[in-house]
C-alpha distance (Angstrom), angle and dihedral (degrees) to the residues before:
residue distance angle dihedral
M1 . . .
E2 3.80 . .
E3 3.81 91.5 .
R4 3.81 90.5 51.6
R5 3.79 91.1 50.6
L6 3.82 90.9 49.6
L7 3.80 90.4 49.8
M8 3.81 90.8 51.2
L9 3.81 90.5 50.7
I10 3.82 91.6 50.5
I11 3.80 91.2 49.0
G12 3.80 89.7 48.2
I13 3.80 91.9 51.4
L14 3.80 92.8 47.6
A15 3.81 90.3 47.2
A16 3.81 91.7 53.2
L17 3.81 91.4 47.9
T18 3.81 89.5 49.2
A19 3.80 88.1 54.1
A20 3.80 91.2 50.1
L21 3.81 92.6 50.7
S22 3.82 92.7 44.7
W23 3.81 91.9 51.7
A24 3.79 90.9 49.1
I25 3.81 91.8 51.8
S26 3.80 91.0 47.0
A27 3.81 90.0 53.9
V28 3.81 90.2 60.6
F29 3.81 91.8 54.2
Y30 3.81 91.0 44.4
K31 3.80 90.1 52.5
S32 3.81 91.2 60.8
G33 3.79 99.4 30.7
A34 3.80 97.6 46.5
Q35 3.81 96.2 47.6
N36 3.83 108.0 129.7
V37 3.81 90.2 -7.6
S38 3.80 123.8 123.9
P39 3.83 111.0 -103.8
I40 3.81 89.4 -128.8
T41 3.81 92.6 52.7
A42 3.80 92.9 43.9
N43 3.79 90.8 48.3
L44 3.80 93.1 50.9
I45 3.80 94.6 47.8
R46 3.78 94.4 51.1
V47 3.84 91.9 48.5
I48 3.82 95.0 59.3
P49 3.87 102.5 66.8
P50 3.84 96.3 48.1
L51 3.81 89.6 44.2
F52 3.81 89.2 54.9
V53 3.82 93.6 46.7
L54 3.81 95.9 45.2
A55 3.81 92.9 43.4
I56 3.81 89.6 57.0
G57 3.80 89.7 46.4
A58 3.81 91.1 52.2
L59 3.80 89.6 49.3
F60 3.80 92.5 54.4
L61 3.82 90.0 47.3
N62 3.84 91.5 50.7
L63 3.79 90.8 -126.0
Y64 3.79 97.9 143.5
D65 3.81 90.0 77.5
I66 3.81 87.0 69.5
I67 3.82 95.0 61.0
P68 3.85 96.5 82.2
F69 3.80 88.7 55.8
L70 3.82 95.3 55.4
D71 3.80 111.3 109.2
S72 3.81 126.1 -140.1
R73 3.81 92.9 -99.7
Q74 3.80 92.4 56.3
L75 3.80 91.6 47.0
W76 3.81 92.3 50.0
L77 3.80 91.1 48.9
I78 3.81 90.4 51.1
F79 3.81 91.5 46.3
G80 3.80 92.4 49.5
S81 3.80 93.9 47.0
S82 3.82 90.1 49.9
L83 3.80 93.5 47.3
F84 3.80 95.0 49.4
A85 3.82 95.2 39.6
F86 3.80 106.4 40.1
V87 3.79 109.4 15.9
V88 3.80 102.8 39.6
G89 3.81 106.4 10.9
D90 3.79 98.8 45.4
A91 3.81 92.7 42.2
L92 3.80 87.1 57.6
Y93 3.80 88.3 45.4
F94 3.80 90.5 59.0
V95 3.80 89.5 49.5
T96 3.81 88.6 51.9
I97 3.81 95.5 51.9
Q98 3.81 92.8 43.8
N99 3.80 92.2 53.4
I100 3.81 106.4 36.2
G101 3.80 106.9 13.5
V102 3.79 135.8 -121.7
S103 3.81 103.6 -71.9
R104 3.84 92.0 51.4
G105 3.79 102.6 28.3
V106 3.80 98.9 50.3
P107 3.84 94.6 52.9
L108 3.80 89.5 53.7
T109 3.79 93.3 51.5
A110 3.82 88.7 46.8
I111 3.81 92.6 73.9
Y112 3.81 87.8 85.4
P113 3.86 92.7 107.7
L114 3.80 87.0 66.2
F115 3.79 90.2 55.3
V116 3.82 90.5 44.9
L117 3.79 88.8 56.2
V118 3.81 93.3 46.3
F119 3.80 91.9 51.1
Q120 3.80 90.4 47.7
V121 3.79 90.0 53.1
V122 3.79 94.2 46.6
F123 3.80 101.0 40.2
F124 3.80 102.8 25.4
A125 3.81 98.3 38.3
Q126 3.80 94.1 -121.1
P127 3.85 110.7 173.9
I128 3.81 116.2 -106.7
S129 3.81 119.6 -119.3
L130 3.80 122.6 -154.4
L131 3.81 87.8 -123.6
M132 3.79 88.4 70.6
F133 3.80 91.6 72.7
P134 3.84 98.6 57.2
A135 3.81 87.1 40.5
A136 3.79 90.1 59.2
L137 3.82 93.1 44.7
V138 3.81 94.8 49.3
T139 3.80 92.2 46.2
V140 3.81 92.6 50.1
A141 3.81 89.2 47.8
G142 3.81 89.9 53.3
V143 3.80 90.6 50.6
A144 3.81 90.8 49.7
I145 3.82 93.1 49.9
L146 3.79 93.4 48.6
S147 3.80 90.8 47.7
H148 3.82 93.9 48.3
Q149 3.80 90.5 53.4
L150 3.80 90.4 68.3
E151 3.82 93.3 71.1
T152 3.82 121.9 103.4
S153 3.76 134.6 -156.4
S154 3.79 97.1 -119.9
D155 3.81 114.4 91.7
T156 3.79 93.7 -140.3
D157 3.78 93.8 43.7
Q158 3.78 90.9 42.5
T159 3.79 92.8 57.8
R160 3.77 92.1 47.4
T161 3.78 93.1 43.6
R162 3.80 93.5 48.9
R163 3.80 90.0 54.8
T164 3.79 90.1 47.2
M165 3.79 89.4 47.1
W166 3.79 94.7 54.4
I167 3.78 92.3 46.2
G168 3.81 91.1 49.2
V169 3.80 95.7 43.5
G170 3.80 92.9 45.7
A171 3.80 90.7 48.9
A172 3.82 90.7 47.8
I173 3.81 93.4 52.8
G174 3.80 90.1 45.6
T175 3.80 88.3 50.8
A176 3.80 91.7 52.4
L177 3.81 91.4 49.7
C178 3.79 93.1 49.9
W179 3.79 93.2 45.7
S180 3.81 91.7 50.5
V181 3.81 91.7 53.8
S182 3.81 90.3 46.5
I183 3.82 91.5 50.2
L184 3.80 92.6 53.5
L185 3.81 92.0 48.4
L186 3.81 91.8 44.7
S187 3.80 92.7 48.6
E188 3.79 89.5 53.3
V189 3.81 96.6 50.0
L190 3.83 94.1 43.3
Q191 3.80 89.0 64.5
T192 3.81 89.5 73.2
T193 3.83 107.1 17.0
N194 3.82 135.4 67.3
L195 3.81 110.4 -100.1
V196 3.83 95.5 -136.0
L197 3.81 92.4 50.9
V198 3.80 90.0 48.3
A199 3.81 89.2 51.8
V200 3.82 92.5 52.4
I201 3.80 94.2 47.8
R202 3.82 92.0 46.7
L203 3.80 91.8 51.6
V204 3.80 92.6 46.2
I205 3.81 89.4 52.8
A206 3.80 90.9 48.5
F207 3.82 91.2 49.2
I208 3.81 92.9 49.3
I209 3.81 91.3 50.9
L210 3.81 98.1 40.9
L211 3.82 98.9 45.4
P212 3.84 97.6 65.9
L213 3.80 90.1 40.1
M214 3.80 90.6 55.5
V215 3.82 93.0 45.4
G216 3.79 91.1 48.9
Q217 3.78 92.2 47.8
R218 3.79 92.2 50.6
I219 3.81 90.9 49.7
I220 3.80 92.1 51.4
Q221 3.80 97.1 38.9
E222 3.77 123.7 36.9
Q223 3.80 108.9 -129.0
A224 3.77 132.1 -174.4
P225 3.81 116.6 -110.3
L226 3.79 115.0 -97.5
S227 3.78 118.9 -107.3
Q228 3.79 120.1 -123.1
R229 3.79 88.6 -115.3
K230 3.83 92.8 58.8
I231 3.79 92.0 46.3
L232 3.82 90.2 49.5
F233 3.81 93.8 48.7
L234 3.81 93.1 46.9
S235 3.80 90.2 48.1
I236 3.81 93.6 50.4
G237 3.79 90.5 46.4
G238 3.79 89.6 50.9
L239 3.79 92.1 51.8
F240 3.80 91.9 51.9
A241 3.80 94.2 44.9
L242 3.79 103.0 36.8
C243 3.82 100.8 31.9
F244 3.80 109.0 31.7
G245 3.79 95.4 20.4
Y246 3.78 96.3 45.8
L247 3.81 95.9 43.2
G248 3.80 91.5 49.0
F249 3.78 93.4 47.9
A250 3.81 94.6 43.4
L251 3.80 90.2 51.5
S252 3.81 90.8 49.4
L253 3.82 89.8 51.6
Q254 3.79 88.9 55.2
L255 3.81 94.9 47.2
L256 3.82 101.3 35.1
D257 3.78 134.9 37.7
T258 3.80 116.1 -88.5
T259 3.80 95.9 -107.3
S260 3.82 94.1 50.3
A261 3.80 92.2 47.9
A262 3.81 91.1 49.0
L263 3.81 91.3 47.3
L264 3.81 95.3 51.4
S265 3.79 93.3 44.0
S266 3.81 89.0 52.5
L267 3.81 88.6 69.9
T268 3.81 83.6 89.7
P269 3.86 90.8 102.4
L270 3.80 91.3 63.1
F271 3.79 92.0 55.7
A272 3.81 93.6 37.3
A273 3.80 94.5 50.0
L274 3.79 91.8 51.3
I275 3.81 92.7 44.3
G276 3.79 92.0 46.2
W277 3.80 90.5 48.6
R278 3.80 96.6 47.7
S279 3.81 102.1 32.9
L280 3.80 105.4 27.6
Q281 3.82 98.1 35.6
E282 3.81 90.8 -127.1
Q283 3.80 114.7 162.9
L284 3.79 114.5 -102.4
D285 3.81 105.4 -177.1
I286 3.79 128.7 167.6
K287 3.81 95.7 -88.2
T288 3.78 91.4 50.9
V289 3.81 89.4 51.3
I290 3.81 90.3 49.5
G291 3.80 90.0 50.3
I292 3.81 92.0 51.1
I293 3.81 91.4 47.4
A294 3.81 90.4 49.4
C295 3.81 90.0 53.6
F296 3.80 89.9 50.2
V297 3.82 92.4 48.1
G298 3.79 90.2 50.2
I299 3.79 91.1 51.1
I300 3.82 92.4 47.0
L301 3.80 91.5 49.7
T302 3.77 88.3 50.3
A303 3.81 90.3 55.4
L304 3.81 91.7 46.2
A305 3.79 89.1 52.5
V306 3.79 88.2 60.8
V307 3.82 95.7 42.9
F308 3.80 96.8 49.2
I309 3.78 98.6 36.4
């Protein structure tokens, strides 16, 4: 029994790390595919391929027979997790990457485990550990360092970059908040519902919401047609994020506690920073490294606060 439990924990850890790596890879494709593309349009395009793949998978697994047995609570949890993850959270995520890049933007969005913990304390009456306070301070310091690194020496560029910085940082924090709410809702519904079926329903909900928004936006604002290259990159990014990333993270939520799964999946910045540095030629100087490390330390302290409470 103990060996089985250990095996499940190992699988859960590997699944969360797979999610982190998949999300980092997807960010690289989003960086190129979402350039000068509306976040709503980019979000919709990248939802379609994983929806198609997972829908076929659910068909082969005969999961659609379960849908009539889902109660209203399960459906509302799925709807909420989809709304906060795909529609609002990921739209803000695209805004983040477009404004401050992968190696800076992804670490900022990766503070979501801190918000997960805060929401657990507030809404689930989880006891507060003293380690939570330095965790919050270190994480905020990391955010501040990463944000400060976006400034330039030129007065004209500095003004423009500061505006871009605040948009990107604000979008990143909003992303982290939305993702944390989605994680808590997703963790709750995965206790009683198949993870592949949940994925399909979430993506269908996202598609239904995003499609009219995109059509309306294109009617109001004239937009250039998307190139095949952008569509391809957004589609590949969606497959990594919403197929491999989601399945890995959902499995980790089922095998680990919510905080541990969120912590391990937040290792995305490590992969993203290295990928952004090597593949996208983004600057990764000493202060940026310190900022990333500070975010990691804050997240680790947050996890320790739960373990040693």
